[in-house]
C-alpha positions as CSV (number, residue, x, y, z in Angstrom):
1,M,-15.1,0.8,41.6
2,Q,-11.6,2.2,42.3
3,P,-11.3,5.8,41.3
4,D,-8.0,5.3,39.4
5,R,-9.8,3.1,36.9
6,E,-11.3,4.3,33.6
7,I,-13.7,2.2,31.7
8,V,-13.8,2.9,27.9
9,L,-16.9,1.4,26.4
10,D,-16.8,1.0,22.6
11,L,-20.1,2.0,20.8
12,S,-18.9,1.1,17.3
13,R,-21.5,-1.6,16.8
14,L,-24.4,0.7,17.6
15,L,-23.0,3.4,15.4
16,S,-22.6,1.0,12.5
17,R,-26.3,0.0,12.7
18,L,-27.9,3.4,12.1
19,F,-29.9,2.2,9.1
20,H,-31.5,-0.5,11.2
21,A,-34.6,0.5,13.2
22,T,-34.9,-3.0,14.7
23,P,-32.1,-4.1,17.1
24,T,-30.4,-7.5,17.1
25,G,-29.6,-9.2,20.3
26,V,-26.0,-8.0,20.1
27,D,-27.3,-4.4,19.7
28,R,-29.4,-4.8,22.8
29,V,-26.4,-6.1,24.7
30,E,-24.3,-3.1,23.8
31,M,-27.1,-0.8,24.8
32,A,-27.6,-2.6,28.1
33,Y,-23.9,-2.3,28.9
34,A,-24.0,1.4,28.2
35,R,-27.0,2.1,30.3
36,A,-25.9,-0.1,33.2
37,L,-22.4,1.3,33.4
38,L,-23.8,4.9,33.2
39,R,-25.9,4.1,36.2
40,R,-23.2,2.4,38.2
41,I,-19.9,4.2,37.4
42,P,-20.7,7.4,35.5
43,D,-17.6,9.2,36.7
44,Q,-15.2,6.5,35.5
45,L,-17.0,5.7,32.2
46,S,-15.9,7.0,28.8
47,F,-17.1,6.2,25.4
48,A,-15.3,5.5,22.1
49,A,-16.1,4.4,18.6
50,I,-14.8,3.6,15.2
51,N,-16.7,5.4,12.5
52,I,-17.4,4.3,8.9
53,F,-14.2,6.0,7.8
54,G,-12.1,3.9,10.2
55,R,-11.4,6.7,12.6
56,Y,-11.2,5.7,16.3
57,G,-11.5,8.1,19.2
58,R,-13.4,9.2,22.2
59,I,-17.0,10.3,22.1
60,P,-17.8,13.0,24.6
61,N,-20.2,11.6,27.2
62,D,-22.9,14.2,26.6
63,K,-22.9,13.4,22.9
64,A,-22.9,9.6,23.6
65,L,-26.0,10.1,25.8
66,I,-27.8,12.0,23.1
67,F,-26.9,9.1,20.7
68,L,-28.0,6.4,23.1
69,D,-31.4,8.2,23.6
70,H,-31.7,8.6,19.8
71,V,-31.1,4.9,19.3
72,D,-33.7,4.0,22.0
73,N,-36.2,6.3,20.3
74,L,-35.5,4.7,17.0
75,W,-36.0,1.2,18.4
76,N,-39.2,2.2,20.2
77,G,-40.7,3.7,17.0
78,K,-40.7,7.3,18.4
79,I,-38.6,8.4,15.4
80,S,-37.9,6.8,12.1
81,I,-35.2,6.8,9.4
82,P,-36.1,9.2,6.6
83,P,-37.3,7.2,3.6
84,K,-35.9,9.6,0.9
85,S,-32.3,9.3,-0.2
86,I,-31.3,13.0,0.5
87,E,-33.1,13.1,3.8
88,K,-31.5,9.8,4.8
89,W,-28.0,11.1,4.1
90,Q,-28.8,14.2,6.1
91,Y,-29.9,12.1,9.0
92,I,-26.7,9.9,8.8
93,S,-24.5,13.0,8.5
94,K,-26.2,14.5,11.6
95,I,-25.6,11.4,13.7
96,Y,-22.0,10.9,12.4
97,G,-21.3,14.5,13.1
98,L,-22.6,14.1,16.7
99,M,-20.5,10.9,17.1
100,W,-17.3,12.0,15.4
101,P,-14.4,10.4,17.3
102,Q,-12.3,12.9,19.2
103,S,-8.6,12.7,20.3
104,V,-8.0,10.5,23.3
105,P,-7.1,12.6,26.4
106,E,-4.0,12.1,28.4
107,N,-4.4,9.4,31.0
108,S,-4.7,10.7,34.5
109,R,-5.7,7.3,35.9
110,S,-3.5,4.3,36.5
111,L,-5.6,1.9,34.5
112,R,-7.8,2.2,31.4
113,I,-9.9,-0.8,30.5
114,F,-11.4,-1.1,27.0
115,L,-14.7,-2.9,27.0
116,Q,-16.2,-4.0,23.8
117,S,-19.6,-5.6,24.3
118,S,-19.8,-7.0,20.7
119,P,-17.3,-8.7,18.4
120,H,-17.7,-5.7,16.0
121,H,-14.0,-5.2,15.1
122,L,-12.2,-7.6,17.3
123,T,-11.1,-9.8,14.4
124,N,-9.1,-6.8,13.0
125,Q,-5.9,-7.5,14.9
126,K,-4.0,-4.5,13.4
127,L,-6.8,-2.1,14.4
128,M,-7.2,-3.5,17.9
129,A,-3.4,-3.4,18.5
130,S,-3.4,0.2,17.4
131,I,-6.3,1.1,19.7
132,L,-4.7,-0.5,22.7
133,K,-1.2,0.9,22.1
134,K,-1.8,4.4,20.8
135,K,-4.8,5.1,23.0
136,R,-2.9,4.0,26.1
137,L,-5.3,1.3,27.1
138,N,-4.2,-1.3,29.6
139,L,-6.7,-4.1,29.1
140,S,-9.3,-5.2,26.5
141,A,-12.3,-7.4,27.2
142,C,-15.2,-8.6,25.0
143,C,-18.2,-8.9,27.3
144,M,-20.6,-10.9,25.2
145,T,-20.1,-14.1,27.3
146,L,-20.5,-12.1,30.5
147,F,-23.8,-10.5,29.6
148,P,-26.2,-13.0,31.3
149,L,-24.1,-12.7,34.5
150,V,-24.0,-8.9,34.3
151,I,-27.8,-8.5,33.8
152,L,-28.4,-10.8,36.8
153,N,-25.6,-9.5,38.9
154,M,-23.7,-6.3,37.9
155,P,-21.1,-6.8,40.6
156,V,-19.6,-9.7,38.5
157,L,-18.4,-7.1,36.0
158,M,-17.3,-4.8,38.7
159,E,-15.2,-7.5,40.2
160,L,-13.5,-7.9,36.8
161,I,-12.8,-4.2,36.7
162,Y,-10.9,-4.4,40.0
163,I,-8.1,-6.2,38.3
């Protein structure tokens, strides 16, 4: 990957599914993208999300990694969602506090590419336009149709990033 590229992976779908201990196929796709990109281009990868209040922003990589590990543990049955209402809200508050969107940093790279591996909020044109314009992103791509190619051959995605 060219060093002047920044890939911003949106984790909104995974964040919106905190009450679900069993992942859907779309959830697994988003997780697979996050893990694969972390292995391949960790220095060019950033994370973002829209929380339940509609706030969009960056998620620091260290916090995103904790979140991804947490989701993996939830899916694998190593942890569970608290059954009682108060404990459940404390759990949600803790995760949303961890994943609270931060301001988008100034762009020091020539190209920022926004990757969304699920169609989570792509139909909200006003929101997407705001994200692309205000957050200084140059390109947006939904990768659901690329997933089989990426799993078999990660360089397919890397070639798209070389735009």
